[in-house]
TIPAKOL-665955 format. One record per residue: x, y, z of N, C-alpha, C, CB in turn; residue in three letters. Coordinates in steps of 0.2 Angstrom, whole numbers, plus 2048, in hexadecimal, padded with zeros to 3 digits. Atoms other than C-alpha are relative to their C-alpha. Glycine has a CB too. Layout:
// residues N
XYZXYZXYZXYZAla ...
// end
This chain:
// residues 234
7FB800805BCFF748377FD8007F98057FB802Met 802800807BCDF788257FF7F97FD8048057FCGlu 801806804BC7F6A81A7FC7FB8048067FD7FFGly 8038047FCBBDF628287F98038038057FD806Lys 8067FD7FCBABF6482F7FD7FB8047FB8027FAArg 8028057FCBA5F5C83E7FA8048048067FE806Phe 8067FE7FDB95F5E8498038068057FD7FA804His 7FF7FC7FAB95F6D8557FC7FD8067FD8087FFArg 8028027FAB91F6A8677FA803803806800806Phe 8077FE7FEB7FF6B86D7FF7FD8077FB7FF7FBLys 8018027F9B7BF6A8807F97FC7FF7FF806805Asp 8068037FFB6DF5E8857FB8048058027F8802Lys 8057FD7FCB5DF6388D8007FC8077F98017FDArg 8008047FAB5BF5E89F7FC7F98007FD804806Pro 804806801B4DF5289A8037FA7FC7F98027FDGlu 7FC806805B59F4988D8047FC8058048047FAAsp 7FC8047FBB63F4389C7FD7FA803803805806Tyr 8048067FDB55F378A17FF7FB7FA7F9803802Lys 801805805B56F2E8908047F98028028027F9Gln 7FD8077FEB5AF1B8948067FF7FC7FB7FA800Pro 7FA802804B66F1A8858058058007FD7FE7F8Asp 7FB7FB801B70F2A8888067FE8047FD807804Leu 7FA8017FDB82F2888B8018028078068037FBAsn 8007FE7F9B84F2889E8068058018017FB805Pro 7FA7FC800B95F3189C7FF8077FE8057FE7FDTyr 8017F9802B8DF408947FD8048067FB8007FALeu 8037FD7FAB83F448A38058018067FA7FC803Lys 7FB8007FAB91F408AF8068057FF8047F9801Leu 7FB7FC801B9EF4A8A67FE8088018037FF7F9His 8037F97FFB92F5A8A78008018087F98007FCArg 8017FF7F9B90F578BA8078018047FB7FA803Glu 7FA8007FDBA2F568BE8038078038057FC7FCMet 7FD7F97FFBA7F688BE8087FF7FF7FE802807Gly 7F9800801BBAF6C8BE8037FA802803806803Pro 7FC7FD806BC5F658B77FD7FF7F98067FC800Pro 803800807BB8F628A97FE8077FE7FA7FB801Val 8037FA802BB4F7089E7FC7FE7FA8068057FDIle 804802805BA5F6C8938018047F97F9800802Val 7FF7FE807BA5F6F8807FE8077FF7FC7FB7FBAla 8037FA801B9AF7E8808048068037F8801802Glu 7FD7FB7FDBA5F8788C8078017FE8007FF808Asp 7F9800802BB6F838858028067FC8027FA7FDAla 7FD7FB804BB7F908778008078037FC8017FAPro 8007FA7FCBB4F9E8848068018037FA800805Gly 7F97FF7FDBC5F9B88A8068017FB8037F9804Phe 7FC7FF805BCDF9E87A8048078017FC8017F9Arg 7FC7FA7FEBDCFAA87D8008028077FD8067FCGly 8007FF7F9BD9FA988F7FF7FA8057FA805802Arg 8008067FDBDCF988958028008078047FA7FCTrp 7FE8007F9BE4F9D8A57FA801805805807802Ala 8067FF7FCBD2FA28AB7FD7F98027FB8047FDAla 8038077FEBCEF8F8AB8047FC8058007FB7F9Ala 7FB8037FBBDDF8B8B78018058068077FE7FCPhe 8007FC7FBBD8F968C58058067FF8037FC806Asp 7FC7FB802BE0FA48BC8088008017FE806803Asp 7F9801800BF1F9D8BC8038017F98027F9802Arg 7FD7FE806BFCFA58AF8067FC7FF801807800Asp 7FB805802C06F968AA8007FE7F98007FB804Ala 800802807C0BF908997FB7FA7FF8077FE7FEPro 805805802BFEF858918027FA7FC7FA8037FDLeu 7FF806804C01F7388C7FA7FC7FE8057FB804His 806803802BF4F6A8828027F97FE7FC8047FAVal 7FF807803BF2F5787F7F97FF7FC8007FB807Glu 806801804BE6F528717FF7F88018028027F8Ile 802807800BDDF418748047FD8068017FD7FAGly 7FC8027FABE3F3E8867FD7F9803800805806Pro 8028077FEBD9F2D8877FD8018078067FB800Gly 8038007F9BD7F298998038048058017F9802Asn 7FD7FB7FCBE2F3789F8067FF8047FB802805Gly 7FA8027FCBF1F2E8A68068047FE8027F97FEPhe 7FA7FB802BFDF3989C7FE8078028028007F7Tyr 8027F97FEBF4F4989F8018018077F98017FELeu 8007FF7F9BF2F478B28077FF8027FC7FB804Ala 7F98017FEC04F408B38048067FE8027FA7FCGly 7FC7FA801C0CF4E8AA7FE8068038008017F8Met 8027FA7FCC02F5B8B38038008077F8800801Ala 7FD8017FAC09F538C38078028007FE7FA802Ser 7F97FF801C1AF538BD8028087FF8037FB7FAArg 7FF7F9802C19F658B67FB8058028018017F9His 8057FB7FDC0FF708C28018077FD800800807Pro 7FF7FA802C17F7F8BA7FC8027F98088017FFGlu 8047FF807C0CF7C8AA7F97FF8028037FB7FBPhe 807802801BF9F7C8A78007FB7FB7FC8067FFAsn 800806805BF4F6C89F7F88007FE8027F9804Trp 807800802BE4F6B8948007F97FB7FE8067FDLeu 801806804BDEF5A88C7FA8027FC7FF7FA804Gly 806800804BD2F5A87D7FE7F97FE8028047FAIle 803807801BC7F4B87C7F98007FD8017FB806Glu 806800803BB8F478717FB7FB8048007FE7F9Ile 8048057FDBB1F3887B7FE8018078037F97FFArg 8037FF7FABA6F3A88A8047FC8067F97FF800Phe 7FD8057FABADF2B8948078028018007F87FDLys 7F97FE800BBFF308908018078048038017F9Arg 8007FA7FCBBBF428977FF7FE8077FB8047FEVal 8018027F9BB5F3A8A78067FD8037FA7FD801Val 7FA8047FDBC4F2E8A98068058018027FA7FALeu 7FA7FB7FFBD0F3D8A67FE8048068008057FACys 8017FB7FABC7F488B38017FC8077F88027FFAla 7FF8047FABC8F398C08088008017FD7FA7FFArg 7F88017FFBDBF378BC8028078038037FF7F9Lys 7FE7F97FEBDDF4A8BE7FF8018087FD8067FCIle 8027FE7F8BD4F4B8CF8047FB8047F87FE801Asn 7FC8057FCBDDF3B8D58078038017FF7F97FDAla 7FA7FD800BEDF448D18018068048038007FAAla 8017FA7FDBE7F538DA8048067FB803800807Glu 7FC7FB805BEEF5D8CA7FB8057FE8027FC7FAAla 8057FA800BE5F6E8CC8028037F9801804806Ser 7FE7FD806BEFF738BC7FE7FC7FA807801801Asn 803804805BE6F678B17F98017FF8027F9801Ala 807800801BD6F688A87FF7FB7F97FD8087FEArg 801804805BCDF5D89B7F98037FD7FF7F9802Ile 8067FE803BC0F6388E7FE7FB7FB8008077FDThr 802804805BB5F5A8837FF8047F97F97FC802Arg 8007FD806BB8F608718037FD7FA803807800Tyr 7FE804807BBBF5B85F8078027FE7FA8027FAAsp 7FA7FE801BCDF5B85B8018037F98057F9801Ala 8007FD807BC8F608497FE8088017FB7FC7FBTrp 8027F9800BC2F718508048048067F97FF802Gln 7FC7FD7FBBD1F7685B8018087FF8077FD7FFLeu 7FF7F9801BD1F878537FB8048037FF8027F9Glu 8067FD7FCBC1F8B85D8038028077FB7FB801Asp 7FF8007F9BCBF8986D8078058028017F9803Leu 7F97FD7FFBDDF9286B8018067FC8057FB800Phe 7FE7FA804BE3FA38668077FE7FE800806804Ala 7FA801803BF3FA585C8068008068018057FBThr 7FA8007FBC03FA08667FE7FE807803807800Gly 8038017F8BF8F9B8768037FA8037F9800800Glu 7FE8077FDBFFF898788088008007FE7FA7FBIle 7F98017FFC11F8687F8037F97FF801802807Ala 7FE807801C11F7387C7FA7FC7FE8047FD806Gly 805804803C07F678728027F98007FE8027F8Leu 7FE8077FFC07F548767FA7FC7FC8007FF808His 804804804BFFF4786B8027F88017FF8017F8Ile 7FD8067FEC00F358717FB7FA7FD8017FF807Asn 803805803BFBF268667F98017FD7FF7FB805Phe 8067FF803BEEF2D85B7FE7FB7FB8018067FBPro 803806803BE3F218518048017F97F88007FFAsp 7FC800807BEEF1D8417FC8007FA8047FA800Pro 804800806BDFF1A8358047FD7FA7FC8077FFTrp 7FA803805BEBF0E82B7FD8007F98027FA802Lys 803801807BDFF0B81C8008077FC7F97FD801Lys 8007FB805BE0F1780D7F98048018027FE7F9Asp 8067FD801BCEF1A80D7FE8048077FA7FA7FFLys 8027FC7FABCEF2181F8058068018017FB807His 7FB7FB800BDBF2E81B7FC8078038038027F9Glu 8047FA7FEBCDF3C81E7FF8008087FA8007FCLys 8008007F9BCDF368308068028047FD7F9803His 7F97FF7FCBDFF388348018088038067FE7FBArg 7FF7F97FDBE2F478408078037FE8007FF807Leu 7FA7FE802BF4F4883C8018017F98057FB803Leu 7FF7FE807BF7F5282C8008078007FA7FD7FCGly 7FF7F8802BF8F638247FB8048047FF8017F9Pro 8047FC7FCBE8F6A82D8038018077F97FE800Pro 7FD8007F9BEFF6683E8068048008017F9803Leu 7FA7FD7FFC00F6C83A7FF8077FF8057FD7FAAla 8017F9801BFAF7D8337FD8038077FB8007FAArg 8037FD7FABEFF7F8438058008067FB7FC802Trp 7FB8007FBBFEF7A84E8058067FF8047FA801Ala 7FB7FA802C09F878457FD8078028018007F9Ala 8037FA7FEBFDF9484A7FF8008087F98017FDAsp 8028017F9BF8F8E85C8068008047FB7FA801Ala 7FB8017FCC09F8A8628048078008047FA7FELeu 7FC7FA7FFC14F988698077FE7FD801803807Ser 7F9801802C26F9A8628047FD8068038067FEPro 7FC8047FCC31F8D86A7FC7FA804803805806Gly 8058057FEC22F8286F8027F97FD7F88027FFAla 7FF807803C25F6F86D7FA7FC7FF8057FC805Glu 806805802C1AF628658037F98017FE8017F8Leu 7FE8077FFC1CF5186B7FB7FB7FE801800807Arg 804805803C15F428628037F98017FF8017F9Leu 7FE8077FFC15F308677FB7FC7FC8017FD808Lys 804804803C0EF2285D8037F97FF7FE8037F8Ser 7FE806802C0EF0F85A8017FF7F87FC7FB802Asp 801801807C0CF128478058067FD7F88017FEHis 7FB7FB802C1CF1A83F7FD8057FB8067FC7FDArg 8037FC805C12F218307FD8078037FC7FD7FBPro 8037FA7FCC0AF2D83D8058058017FD7FE807Asn 7FB7FB7FFC1AF358408028037FA8067FD804Leu 7FE7FE806C1FF3582E7FB8067FD8017FA7FBGlu 8067FB802C0EF3E82A8018068037FA7FD801Arg 7FF7FA7FCC11F4B8378068047FE8007FF808Met 7F97FC802C23F4F8327FF8037F98067FB800Ala 8017FD807C1EF518207FB8068007FD7FA7FCAla 8057FA800C0FF5C8248028078037FA7FE805Ser 7FE7FA7FDC19F6982D8058047FB8047FF807Val 7FB7FD805C24F6C81D7FD8077FE8017FC7FAGlu 8017F9802C24F7F8197FC8048067FB7FF7FAGly 8037FC7FAC1DF8382A8068018057FB7FC804Leu 7FB7FF7FBC27F8A8398017FB8057FE806804Pro 7FE8057FBC2DF7A8418067FD7FE7FA7FA800Phe 7FA804801C3DF718437FF7FA804807804803Glu 8018077FDC3FF5F8478068008068017FA7FBGln 7FB8007FCC49F5D8578027F88027FD803806Leu 7FF8077FEC48F4A85A7FB7FB7FD8007FF807Gly 804806802C42F398548027FA8038008007F8Trp 7FF8077FDC41F2885C7FD7FB7FD7FF800807Ser 803806803C3EF188537FE7FB8068047FC7FAAsp 8028057FBC3CF0F8648028038068047F97FFAsp 7FF7FC7F9C3AF198748027FB8057F9803802Val 7FD8057FBC3DF0987E8077FF8007FC7FA7FFGly 7F9801802C4EF078768048068008017FC7FAVal 7FC7FA801C54F188717FE8068057FE8037F9Gln 8027FB7FBC4AF2287E7FC8057FB806804803Gly 8047FA804C3EF318798058057FF7FA802805Ala 7FC7FB802C45F408717FF8068057FF8027F8Pro 8017FB7FAC40F4A8818027FD8067F9803800Trp 7FD8037FAC47F488937FA7FD805804805803Pro 8068027FBC36F4589C7FB7FC7FE7FD806804Asp 806805803C2DF378937FC7FD8058037FA7FBAsp 8058047FCC1EF3089C7FD7FA7FC7FA805802Leu 803805803C19F1F8977F97FF8018047F9802Val 8078017FFC07F1E8947FD7F98017FD8037F9Thr 8028077FFBFCF0F8988007FC7F97F9800803Asn 801803807BF9F0C8858087FE7FE7FD8057FBTyr 7F9802802C0CF0D8828037FA804804806800Gln 7FD8067FDC10F0088F7FE7FA7FD7FE800808Ser 802807803C06EF38858057FF7FB7F98017FDLys 7FB801805C13EF58778067FE8038018067FBPhe 7FA8027FCC21EF48848007F9801801805806Val 8008077FEC1BEE388A8007FC7FA7F97FF803Lys 7FF804806C19EDD8788078007FC7FA8027FBLeu 7FA7FF804C2AEE38738008047FA8037F97FFGly 8017FC806C23EEE8668028088017FA8007FEGlu 7FE7F97FFC2AF008637FB8058018048027FAPro 8047FA800C23F108678048067FD7FD803807Thr 7FC7FB804C28F1E85B7FE8078037FF8007F8Tyr 8007FA7FDC2BF308618028067FB803801806Ala 7FE7FB804C2CF418588008068047FC8017F9Leu 7FF7FA7FCC32F528608018057FB8057FF805Leu 7FF7FA804C2FF628567FF8068047FB8007FAMet 8017FA7FDC30F7485B7FE8057FB807802803Arg 8037F9804C27F848558058058007F9802803Arg 7FB7FB800C34F9084F7FD8078008057FF7FAThr 8027F87FFC34FA38507FC8027F9806805801Asp 
// end
């Protein structure tokens, strides 16, 4: 996304895998095969993601930062009529997601290791039918603002990548995350459909909410989870 520059992905040489200090999940995620899509292969699916799902021509839903994959695998199981793709930067989390997907036998789900600041590499205009973001890092300090994913660059990307009528679902334990995203879409083709200041009390602004492992921690503590639902308009 504009305004950000991050490293490009470079594959390791086979001899590099023998280094004792190498992240073991780097090698492991490369050896898993489907549902994992390695970084250098992911841009090749831009505009043709059905090919990554056994050529299933189903609407594509994307989760940014799926963590251990509980939500991604769970939603893929609940909604087999959609294809589900997770975007995750950490090797270990990619492996955990893949294991969750395999355990759920969710053949309509994939996980790719990619930088969420480079999403324009992966999706053509109007290619995404649903976007899901759960508990992104709030980066609360002002000096960390440049690290916040939620903001105008993401909003502009989403306005291009989402198809008309596609929903953007955001959950967070940090209310300013929602406020920031709602402000970022001003002037863009989005409408706000719902807002919850406590999903546990008010419910989510969508009918099929799935409580993530991370969310359950706040439930036990009696602390609120905030949720925002927006739709890409025509």
